[in-house]
C-alpha positions as CSV (number, residue, x, y, z in Angstrom):
1,M,11.7,16.5,10.1
2,K,7.4,15.6,9.6
3,N,7.9,17.5,6.5
4,D,11.2,14.8,5.3
5,L,8.8,11.9,6.4
6,Y,5.6,12.6,4.5
7,A,8.7,13.4,1.5
8,A,9.7,9.4,1.8
9,I,6.3,8.1,2.7
10,E,5.1,9.8,-0.7
11,S,8.4,8.7,-2.8
12,Y,8.5,5.3,-1.3
13,F,4.4,4.8,-2.7
14,G,4.7,6.3,-6.2
15,I,2.3,8.1,-5.2
16,K,3.2,11.8,-6.5
17,Q,3.0,9.8,-10.1
18,Y,-0.3,9.9,-9.7
19,I,-1.1,13.2,-7.9
20,P,1.2,16.3,-7.8
21,E,2.0,17.8,-5.1
22,K,0.1,20.5,-3.7
23,T,-3.1,19.2,-5.4
24,D,-6.6,20.2,-4.5
25,F,-7.8,17.2,-3.2
26,S,-11.5,18.0,-3.4
27,T,-11.0,17.9,-7.5
28,I,-9.9,13.6,-7.5
29,S,-12.2,12.0,-7.5
30,D,-13.0,8.8,-5.5
31,A,-13.2,6.4,-8.6
32,Y,-9.7,8.3,-9.2
33,V,-8.2,6.9,-6.3
34,K,-9.2,3.7,-6.1
35,Q,-7.6,4.0,-9.7
36,V,-4.4,4.7,-7.6
37,E,-5.0,2.5,-5.3
38,N,-5.3,-0.5,-7.2
39,K,-2.4,0.4,-9.0
40,L,-0.2,0.8,-5.8
41,N,-1.5,-1.7,-3.9
42,N,-0.4,-4.3,-7.5
43,R,3.2,-2.4,-8.0
44,P,5.7,-5.4,-7.2
45,R,8.1,-3.6,-4.7
46,K,11.6,-4.9,-4.5
47,W,11.3,-5.1,-0.1
48,H,8.8,-8.2,-0.6
49,K,11.0,-9.5,-3.3
50,Y,8.8,-9.0,-6.3
51,Q,6.1,-10.0,-4.9
52,S,2.6,-6.9,-4.6
53,P,1.9,-5.8,-1.4
54,I,-1.6,-7.9,-1.8
55,F,-0.2,-10.8,-2.6
56,V,2.2,-10.1,-0.1
57,M,-1.0,-9.4,2.8
58,N,-3.0,-12.6,1.0
59,Q,-1.0,-14.5,1.7
60,L,-0.4,-14.0,5.7
61,L,-3.7,-13.6,5.8
62,F,-4.0,-16.9,4.2
63,E,-0.7,-18.8,7.3
64,L,-3.2,-17.1,9.8
65,R,-6.4,-18.7,8.7
66,N,-4.1,-21.8,8.8
67,Q,-2.6,-21.8,12.1
68,K,-3.0,-24.4,14.3
69,V,-3.6,-22.7,17.6
70,A,-3.1,-24.5,21.5
71,F,-5.4,-23.0,23.2
72,A,-4.5,-22.5,27.4
73,T,-6.5,-24.0,30.3
C-alpha cells in the first residue's frame, strides 16, 4: 500500500522524468533539485485547468490577501 502511494505521487508529479528510481540522493546537487522543483511547479496541469501549480497558488494567495474579513467582538 505504501509503495503504491509513493509510485502514484512520483507518477503524478513526474519526478521520475528527472530523477530515476533508486537514485542515491547524495549524488544530486541542491541546484539540480531546485531546477527540477521549478520545472514541476511551472508545468501546466489538467487538474488546474491547464494552469501551473505556482500560478494557482499565487492566485489563491492574492484572493486571500484581498478578502474583507469581518471581526467578531
